[in-house]
C-alpha positions as CSV (number, residue, x, y, z in Angstrom):
1,X,0.0,-0.3,0.0
2,X,3.0,2.5,0.7
3,X,4.5,1.5,-2.2
4,X,1.2,2.3,-3.9
5,X,0.7,5.9,-2.5
6,X,4.3,6.5,-2.6
7,X,3.9,5.8,-6.7
8,X,1.1,8.0,-7.3
9,X,2.3,11.0,-5.6
10,X,5.5,10.5,-7.8
11,X,3.4,10.4,-10.9
12,X,1.5,13.6,-10.0
13,X,4.5,15.5,-9.1
14,X,6.4,14.9,-12.2
15,X,3.1,15.5,-14.2
16,X,2.6,18.9,-12.7
17,X,6.2,19.5,-13.3
18,X,5.6,18.7,-17.0
19,X,2.6,20.3,-17.5
20,X,4.7,24.0,-15.8
21,X,7.8,23.4,-18.1
22,X,6.2,23.9,-21.8
23,X,10.2,23.8,-22.7
24,X,10.7,20.1,-22.6
25,X,12.2,19.2,-26.5
26,X,15.4,21.7,-26.9
27,X,17.0,22.3,-30.7
28,X,20.8,22.5,-31.1
29,X,23.1,23.5,-33.8
30,X,25.6,21.0,-35.0
31,X,28.4,20.9,-37.4
32,X,28.1,19.0,-41.1
33,X,30.4,16.7,-42.2
34,X,31.8,18.8,-44.9
35,X,32.5,22.0,-42.3
36,X,34.0,20.2,-39.9
37,X,36.6,18.6,-42.8
38,X,37.1,22.3,-43.7
39,X,37.9,23.4,-40.5
40,X,40.3,20.5,-40.1
41,X,41.9,21.0,-43.6
42,X,42.4,24.7,-43.6
43,X,44.1,24.4,-40.2
44,X,46.4,21.9,-42.0
45,X,47.3,23.9,-44.6
46,X,47.4,27.0,-42.2
47,X,50.3,25.0,-40.8
48,X,52.0,24.0,-44.0
49,X,52.1,27.7,-44.7
50,X,53.9,28.6,-41.5
51,X,56.2,25.2,-42.5
52,X,54.7,22.7,-39.7
53,X,53.3,19.1,-40.7
54,X,50.6,18.6,-38.0
55,X,47.7,16.6,-37.3
56,X,44.0,18.2,-37.0
57,X,41.1,16.9,-35.3
58,X,37.4,18.6,-34.8
59,X,34.9,17.1,-32.5
60,X,31.3,17.8,-32.1
61,X,29.3,19.1,-28.9
62,X,29.3,15.9,-27.5
63,X,33.3,15.4,-28.0
64,X,32.8,12.6,-30.6
65,X,35.3,13.0,-33.5
66,X,33.7,14.2,-36.4
67,X,37.3,15.0,-38.4
68,X,40.7,14.1,-38.4
69,X,43.6,14.5,-40.7
70,X,47.5,14.0,-40.3
71,X,49.6,15.8,-42.6
72,X,52.5,13.4,-43.9
73,X,55.2,14.5,-41.8
74,X,53.4,14.9,-38.8
75,X,54.7,12.1,-35.9
76,X,52.3,9.5,-34.9
77,X,51.8,11.2,-31.7
78,X,50.1,14.1,-33.2
79,X,46.5,12.1,-33.6
80,X,46.2,11.4,-30.3
81,X,47.1,14.8,-28.9
82,X,44.8,16.5,-31.4
83,X,41.8,14.6,-30.6
84,X,42.7,15.2,-27.1
85,X,43.0,19.1,-27.3
86,X,39.8,18.9,-29.3
87,X,37.7,16.8,-26.7
88,X,39.1,19.2,-23.8
89,X,37.9,22.7,-25.1
90,X,34.6,21.0,-26.1
91,X,34.4,19.2,-22.8
92,X,35.5,22.4,-20.5
93,X,34.3,25.2,-23.0
94,X,37.7,27.3,-22.6
95,X,40.7,26.9,-25.4
96,X,43.1,24.5,-24.1
97,X,45.5,27.6,-24.2
98,X,43.9,29.6,-21.5
99,X,43.2,26.3,-19.3
100,X,46.7,25.8,-19.6
101,X,47.7,29.3,-18.2
102,X,45.1,29.4,-15.6
103,X,46.3,25.7,-14.0
104,X,49.7,27.5,-13.8
105,X,48.4,30.4,-12.1
106,X,46.5,28.0,-9.8
107,X,43.0,29.3,-10.6
108,X,42.1,25.9,-11.4
109,X,42.9,23.1,-9.3
110,X,45.7,20.9,-10.3
111,X,43.7,17.8,-10.6
112,X,42.0,19.1,-13.8
113,X,45.0,18.1,-15.6
114,X,44.1,14.4,-14.5
115,X,40.9,13.9,-16.2
116,X,41.2,11.2,-18.1
117,X,41.3,12.3,-22.0
118,X,42.1,16.2,-21.1
119,X,45.2,17.4,-22.5
120,X,46.0,21.5,-21.2
121,X,48.2,22.6,-23.5
122,X,47.9,25.3,-26.5
123,X,45.9,24.1,-29.8
124,X,42.5,23.6,-28.4
125,X,40.0,25.9,-29.7
126,X,35.9,26.4,-29.2
127,X,33.7,26.0,-32.3
128,X,31.1,28.7,-31.4
129,X,27.7,29.8,-33.9
130,X,25.6,32.6,-32.8
131,X,26.6,32.2,-29.2
132,X,26.2,28.2,-28.7
133,X,29.4,26.2,-28.4
134,X,29.0,23.4,-31.1
135,X,32.5,21.5,-31.0
136,X,36.0,22.1,-30.9
137,X,39.1,21.5,-33.1
138,X,42.7,20.6,-32.0
139,X,45.9,21.0,-33.7
140,X,49.1,18.7,-32.8
141,X,52.4,19.3,-34.3
142,X,53.7,22.8,-34.1
143,X,56.4,24.4,-31.6
144,X,54.8,25.8,-28.6
145,X,54.9,29.3,-29.4
146,X,55.3,32.3,-27.5
147,X,52.8,31.0,-24.7
148,X,49.8,28.4,-24.4
149,X,47.8,31.3,-25.4
150,X,49.9,32.2,-28.5
151,X,50.6,28.8,-29.5
152,X,51.2,28.0,-33.0
153,X,49.0,25.4,-32.7
154,X,46.1,27.3,-31.6
155,X,46.8,29.8,-34.6
156,X,46.4,27.1,-36.9
157,X,43.0,25.7,-35.5
158,X,41.7,29.4,-35.6
159,X,42.8,30.0,-39.0
160,X,40.5,26.5,-39.6
161,X,37.9,28.2,-38.0
162,X,37.7,31.0,-39.5
163,X,37.5,29.7,-42.8
164,X,34.1,28.8,-42.3
165,X,33.6,31.8,-40.0
166,X,30.7,32.7,-42.7
167,X,29.1,29.8,-42.3
168,X,28.9,29.7,-38.2
169,X,27.4,33.4,-38.3
170,X,24.4,32.8,-40.8
171,X,23.6,29.4,-40.4
């Protein structure tokens, strides 16, 4: 009897919550395979212009790899590193360069860097469309640059995003 009573109360409570919440279905933006591939490819081309052979990865809003390229002379470690940078920037909603700086300054706890899959070094940049995070791009293989925030990998990643800027603003 008590179980039945609890079930009925739970049902009534959940029904009233649903009735008061008219936004029970949400929509979100996603990158097409074509745009994800263009970001990754343009990032490689930008790094080539700078004299570097890299790997690039683009993840969707859920952190799943959507596009992955490795230039012919990029080291074997660059694939995993690019994926981890893209995943980290998407997961933590910050560029990996910013995260690395915040870690060095003690603003974020040291334990964050030990989160499985996280990589807090420059080269991961958020992809946003009309204020909504829709993924991340990671680049690996260029030398570090002046700092984590001013990494060459990060500049190449940003160039990839800039190649589709018009699509991000108007889609």
